[in-house]
N, C-alpha and C positions, 0 to 999 in steps of 0.2 A: 541566331533564334529569334523569330519574329515574334511580335506582340499580337496576341489575338484582339479582335474589337471589343471582346467581354474585358479583356485585361487593361486596354486604352480606357475604356469606361470607367472601371474603376479606379484607375490612376487620375483621371481626370476629378472623378469625385473625392479622393483624398487629398488635392491638391487645392482644394476650396474650403472657406469656412461651412460649417462651424468645427472643422478640423483646426486645431492650434497651429500657431505659426512654426513652431519646433516640427510638427509632423509634416507640414507643408513644405518646410525646407529641404526636410530629409528625402522626401520622396522626387522632389524637382531635382534634387542632386543627383539621384539615381538615373533619372532620365536624361539629364546635362551628361551623365559620363556614357549614356548608351549602355547599362547595366544590364544588358534584357534578361541575362540569366537571375540575377538577385527580383527583378521586378516580376517574373515570371513566380519565382519562388514564393513571392509574397502576396500575388494577387491572381494566379491562375484557378487558385481554389480558395474556398473557406476554410477556416480552421474549424474540423468538425467537432461539433457539440455530440459527444458521444453518451453511452449509457451511465456514465459517471459524471460527466461535466466536460471540461476542456483541458487541455494540456498541449504545450508548445513552446516556439522559441519566442523569447520576448523580444519584440519587433513590431514597428508599424506596419500595418498590412491587413488583407482579410484572412491571410495565412499566419497569424502570429497572436500572441497573447499582449494586448495592449487594453489603454483604458476604454477605447471605442468597441472593441471586440466583446469586453466584459460588459460595457453597458447594456449593449443588444442583446448578450445573452441573458441578462437580469432584466431587462424589458421582457424577454419572452418567458422567463420563470415567473415573472409577476403577473403576467398574464394567466398563466395556469393556475396560479395560486388563486387568482380572483374567481376562476370558473369553478374551484374545486369545491365551493359551497360552505367554506369556513365563514362563520359570521363575523370574527375580529381576527383576521388571519395576522401571526406574529410569526418574524424570523430570526435567525441569531448569526451572527460571522464572528469566524475568529481568521487566524492569518499567522503565516510562519514568518522565517527571516529572509526570505528571496528578495532581490530586488523589486522593487514597486509593490511589494503584496499589501502594506498599510494603505496605499494610494488606492489599488484597486479594491479593497475591503471597504474603504470609505466610499469610493464610486458606487459599488454593490449596494450600500448602506442607502445611499442617497436615494437611487432609482427605486428600491424596494420601498421606502418609505414615501417617495413621491406618489406611490401607487398606491397609497392608503394601507401599507401593511406595515404596521408597528415592528420597529427593527432593534435589535439589542446587538451591540458589538462590544469584543473586547478592547479596553484601551491599548494594550500591548499584546505581542504575539504570544499565542498559546497554542498547546497540542490538539491534534486532530480528536483524541479521546475525551477531552475536555468538553470540545464542540458538541461532540455525538451527546455526552450526558446532558449539556446544557439546553440542547433541543426538548429533550422531555421535561426536563426540570422547569422550563421556563414556559413551555405550554406551547412551543412553537409548532406551524406546520411545515416550514423547511428550515433547512440551514446551509452555510457554504463557508467552506475553509478556502482561503487563497494559498495555494501550495502546489509544488510539482513534486513534493515527496522527495524521492532519491536521487531524482535526476539531476545531470550536472546544473551549473550554475547560470547558465545560459537560459533555461526554462523557466517557466511558472505556470500555474494552473488554477482551476477553480472547480473544486469538488462540491457536488451539491448532495444534501441529506433530507429525508422526509421525515415525518412527525415521530415515526417510531425511535427514530436517532440513527437509522441505518442511512447506507448511502442508497439513493433512489433505485427502484427496481420496477419491472414491469407492473401495472401498465404505466407508471408515473413518468419513467425514463422516454419510453416512445411518445408518449404526449407531450411533454417537456419538449424534447427535440422538435416536433412538429410546430409549437408555438415560438420557439426560439428561429427556427427558418422564415416563420413569418414575419419577423421584424426585420426588413429587407434594408432601410437607411437608419443611419444615425437620428436622423430628423424624428424618426417614429419612435423615439424614447422620450420616456416624460422624466425629467430629472429636475429638483429645485437645490436649493444652496443647502449643502451639509450642516454649517453650524446654524441655519435658519430651522431645519428641521429639528436640530438637537432641542434648541430653545422652545419649539413648538410642542415638544414631547413624542414627537414620531420617530426619532431615533432617541434611544436611551445606551450609554455605558453600562457594561455589565457589572455590579459589584462584587467585592470579594465572598460574599455568601455563598455563590454558585460554586465559586473555585475551593472554598473550604468544604462544601457539602460532597464534592467529587474527590477531594483528598480523603475524607472520612470514608468513604465507599472503597477507596483503593486501599486504604491501611486495612480495613477490616477483612479483606482477602488473606492475611496473613495466617497462616495454619498453624504456626508453633512460633509465636513472637519471643517466647521464653528462650529459644533456641539462640535466637538474635542477641539478646541481651548477656547471655553468658559464654557468646562466642567471641573470640579475637579474630574473626576473617578480616582480611585486607581487601579492599575492592577500590580498582581503579575505574571513574567514570569520565566519559566524553559524550557530549550533545553534538559532537560536530558541527559546532556553530549554530545550533538550531534550537529549539522550543523545550527539548528536554531539561535544558539547565534551569527553566524557569519552576519546575517542580520537583523533580527527581531529588535534588539535594533535600529539598523539604520533607518529603516522604522518607527518604533513608535517616535523615536525623531524627525525626519523630518515631520512628519503630526503633530506633537503638543501635543503628550502625555508628559506631564511633570512631572508626578506620577507614575513612574514605577519602581516596586521593582523588581530586579532580584536575584534569588535563587542562592546566589554566589559560594554554595558546587557543585552546578550541571553546573553551566557557562562554566567550561572548558572542553574540548574534552576529553573522557578517556573511551578507549576500553573496560576496566573492569566494567563501569556504577557502580562504588563501591556504589552509595547512594541509588540504586533500586534494587528491585529483577528481574524485567524486565524492559527493557526502553521503557515501551508501555502506551501512555497516554490513553489508554482503559481502565487501571486498576487502580482501586481506590488507592492502596497501592504507586503506582508510582506519584500520585499527594500529597501523605501525607507531604512532607518536606516543597512543596510549600503551602499547607494549612495552616500550621503550622506558614509560614511567614504570610499569609494573616490575620489570626488570630490576630497575635501580632500587624500588622500594619493596622488593620481595613480596609483591603482592599475590593474591590468590587467584584472582578472578580479573578481567577487564571487561567492561560493559559499554557498548557505544549506541546510541539511537541516531536517528536519522532527523532531518531537519522538521518534520512535523510531527516527530515522536509517536509513531504508529509502529514503526519497525524497530526489533533491537537485535543486535549481534555481539558474541561473547569471544572471548580467547581465554583459556584455562592453563594454567601451569601444569608441566609435566614433572615427572621426577628429576629431570636433569636440568629443571629451570627455565627451559624454553617453553614457549607458549604456543597451544595450538588452537588455530580459529576453527570453532565449530559450525558446521552447517545449520542453516534454519530448520531442515528435518529433524537434525538430531537435538537441537536447542528443543523444539517442540515435543519431541519422545521425552527429554527428559523431565521438563516442566509437567507434563501431562501424568506420569509417572509418578513424580514426586507428588503430585497433587492428588492422585487417586489412591496411592498406597497410605498418605497420611490422613486421609479422609476416611479410608476403610478402618485405620486403626482407631481413630476415634469414634467409628461406628456412625459416621455421616454422610455416607454413599447413598442417595436415594437408589430406590428400587427401579423407578423408572429413568434413571440417568442416561444422556445424551452426550456423544462425543461428535462434532462435527467437523470435517475438514474437506479440503479442496481435492479434485480428482487427479492433481500433478503431486500431491503431499504423500510422503512416505507410507506404504503398507505396514510400516512397524507401529504406527500410530492406530491403526486398526486392532492388530493384534493385542498391543497393549489394553485397548479399551476393552476388548472382548473377554480379556483374562480377568478383568474387574466386572464383568456383566454388564458393561456400558452397552447400548444400542449406538451403533456407527451410521453416522450419514454422510454420504460422499456428494459435494456438490461443486458447481462449475467454479473455475477460478476467479478469484475477485472475492475477498472478505463480506462485500454487498451480500453474497448467498449465504453466508454463514449468519449475518444478522437477520436475514430473511426466514431463517430455519428458526431461530430465537423467537422472533413474531408469530410465527405460525404454531410452535408448542405452546405459546401464551394463549392463542385463540382457540386451539383445540383444547386445551387442558389435557395434553397428551404426553408429552416427556419434558423433564428437567434438564436444562442445559447445564453441563458441567464444563466442558472445555471444548475448544474450537481453535483451530491453527492452520496455517498455509504456511509451504516451504518458503515462500519470500520474507520469512522473519516476521510473521505476524502472529499474535495470541491473543487470547480473550480467554480469563477465568470466570468470568461472571456476566450478569446481564445488566450492569449498571449502565454499560456504555454498549454500542452495536456495532463498533468498529474495532479494528486490532489496537492495542493499548500498549505500548511499550514501556509506561509509566508503571503500570500494573506487572507488567513480564519481568521489569528489572527488580522489582520487589521480589517476586519469586524465585527466579534465579540466584538473586542475592541469599535469599533465604534459604535456599536449598544447600547453596555451598556451605553457609554458617551451620546446617543442620549436620552436614558432612564432616565438616572440621572437627565439630565437637565429638566426632566419632574416629577421629584420626585417619579420616579416609578424602577422596576429592571428586570432583565431577568427572575428571577421566575415569577414574576406577568405578563410577556409579554408572557411566555411560557403557563400559566394558561388562558390569553385570546384567545391564539389560539386554546386551547383545547375546550373552551368554545364555540368557533364559528364551530368548525371543528368535534369534538368529543374526547375522550380522548383516543388517540392511544399509545400504548406503546409494546415495543419488548423486547424480552430476547435471548441472544444467548448462546448455551451451546457448549464448545467444549470440546471432549473426546481425550486423548492423545492415540496414540498406535505405542510405540516407536521401533525402530530395524526393521530389515529385516521382521521378522514376522508382525511385524505392519502392514505393506503396505498388505500383503495378508488378513488379518483380516479385515481391514476397508473394502476392496473389498467383503469380505464376507456379511459385513453388509449391504453394498449397495445392494447385489443381493438379501437378504431376503426381503430388503424393497420393492425393485421393484418386487418381484415375488408375493408379498402378501403385500397389503396396510392394515394400521390396520383398523378396521371396526367404531372404534370411537377413539379419543383422550381427554383426561380430561372430559369424559361424553359427548362429543358432536359427532354427526355422521360425518362420511368422506362423503363429498358429491360428489367429484371428484378428481382425481389425475393429475398432469402435469408432464409428464417424458420428460425431457428436452434431453435426451439421444437418445429417439426414436419417440418422438412426434414433430409435425411440430408446433412451436410456433413463433408467430409473433411479432415485435417491441411495436406495438401499435394497438389499437381497429380495426383502420380502414386502416390500410396499410398492404401491402403483402411483409415486408421486414422479410425473414426468421432468426430467431437468428440462430448461428452455435450450432451443436450438443454439449451437455454438460452432463456430470454425477452427474446430479442434479434431484431430485425429489421434488414436492410441493403438499402438502396436502391440498385442501381447504375444511373447515369444515363448517356446516350447519349455523352456526351462523356468517359465515364471517371471521372467524380467519383461520390462516394458518400457516403450518409447512412446512419449506423446511429443505433438508437435502442434505448435499454433503461432498466429501472429501476436505480437504485445499488443495489449488494448492503449497503451499510453506512450509507446517510443516507434520509433521507425527501426523495427528488428524482428526477427522471427525466433523463435525459442522451441528449444528442443530439450526434453525432459527423460534423462537416463535413470532407470531405478532398477536395482538386482537385489538378489539376497544368496548367501551362502554361509557355511559354517565358519569361514574365516576371512578376516579383514584383507589378506593378500588374495584370496582367489576373489573376492568381490571386487577388489580394486583391478585385477586384470579382466576380469569380465566387462566392466565399465570401460575400461580403456579399449578393449577390443571393439565394444559398439561404437564410441565415439569416432575412434579412427577408420572405421568403415564408412559411416554415415557421412560425417561432418565436411570432410575435404571436399567432395563433390558438390554438395551444397554450396559451400563457400565460393568455388569456382565458378560455378552457375551463376549465382549472384554477382559477383564480381565481373564477369564477362558481359552478362545482360545489362548491367548499368552503365558500363564502358560503350555498350551498342554496337 
């Protein structure tokens, strides 16, 4: 594999000052080894600053997350902030437990402050929702979290927020991307010494008052605190070596949960995530250690959060003592139903209440919301679009946000933050479990009662990896083939219609004319009401398929899902494998 002139030019740049000695020696070593494959992976493309920020492998080179890529991205963000019209712009920064997260956060702070933007930074790792809250609390125009969320340990990232506390949306995302791309060289970055900037007051450590204020907001979400205090519910919790361990024990203790068992091996932040394959609460094996604790301690529920504590997963005890891992769609349905039903009992449901969910999240949540006379809005995949709806409701004084969720284990039950919040979600699911135990029932039985009322909805997601430079091209080819020719049937059921979110005009609800932004997503609607949605991942080199169906029994639903998956996925996997091998 030959190196292009562009790659050779970039390699030459990265093997000279101001790049540091360690970086220079690393790249020179790859050159000496004639490791053209690795050099192409690192320099053939620039790590794309997408609509939410950066995410990629931690490595030196233009196609990696490193101090230099972070600095250039921050200079672009700073340039945009300076053009935004804010008279005294401020920024807030948080970071998680990943490798180099604190170093990247300090680099970000130094660049922003050197550009005249007053910058607040947390002294220690803290969750995403706290940063979302801090942006508005401190009156900032922007915020950044250094995190790769639930990705494997080899990844890190850079997530950007705007002054409403939500992740960047149009037009800010495209405009920031344009500014980032204009910062062509590391020498274009303006950066002074971090400690000097602290002494001069341009960088300020965030004090505990912001965190205490956030904790107060979360605790105020408790609908039935008396149920917690009189319950003997037993909870096992793990932060999976991430930021959840900094706040969740505090919140649970203050609310009155007296029997919480912490998974000791996973409480300490660790960038290697040594006890899990991936620090992802969506995956069963990430909960294995916590489930083992739960069995030994006869606990009622297992709760785990991802490294930046925006996603939460659970496992619940069945009658035979084994534990079921609950899907993100079903967790969201439980929280939504508990929230709406308890608030209705208290006479606290707003007449203009709204539930917001993504287009790949189960329709069960639509049915639950409608049964409580809530208006339902469906938005594109990504919690930033849920945050955008909150802002729209406030600006138009139209609807009162009550609940929002996405299938990928993200939930928000109020508007204090504008991103998914695993701290608050932990509170809600633990409180629900306590409420049910006080009535001699369980979360499993509660979910079954929801199915009996609304039908048995279930969903399965399948992700297919396509690593490397070739993978991006192959994923594009897959989308092109599906777009050009829809499957006539899937799992033996005919395709009734297709929604192409890239080319069709799609609205956020049935009776409104708010168009969704164009997005590279296809949704197939089958004759029996089932749906299959396909889209490239926005954060990882993979393509995602979302299978969803409903029937009157668990067995029938499971059979239908298996048929759809078995019909569609093997062919896609084969095509991707053959294409990458070339």
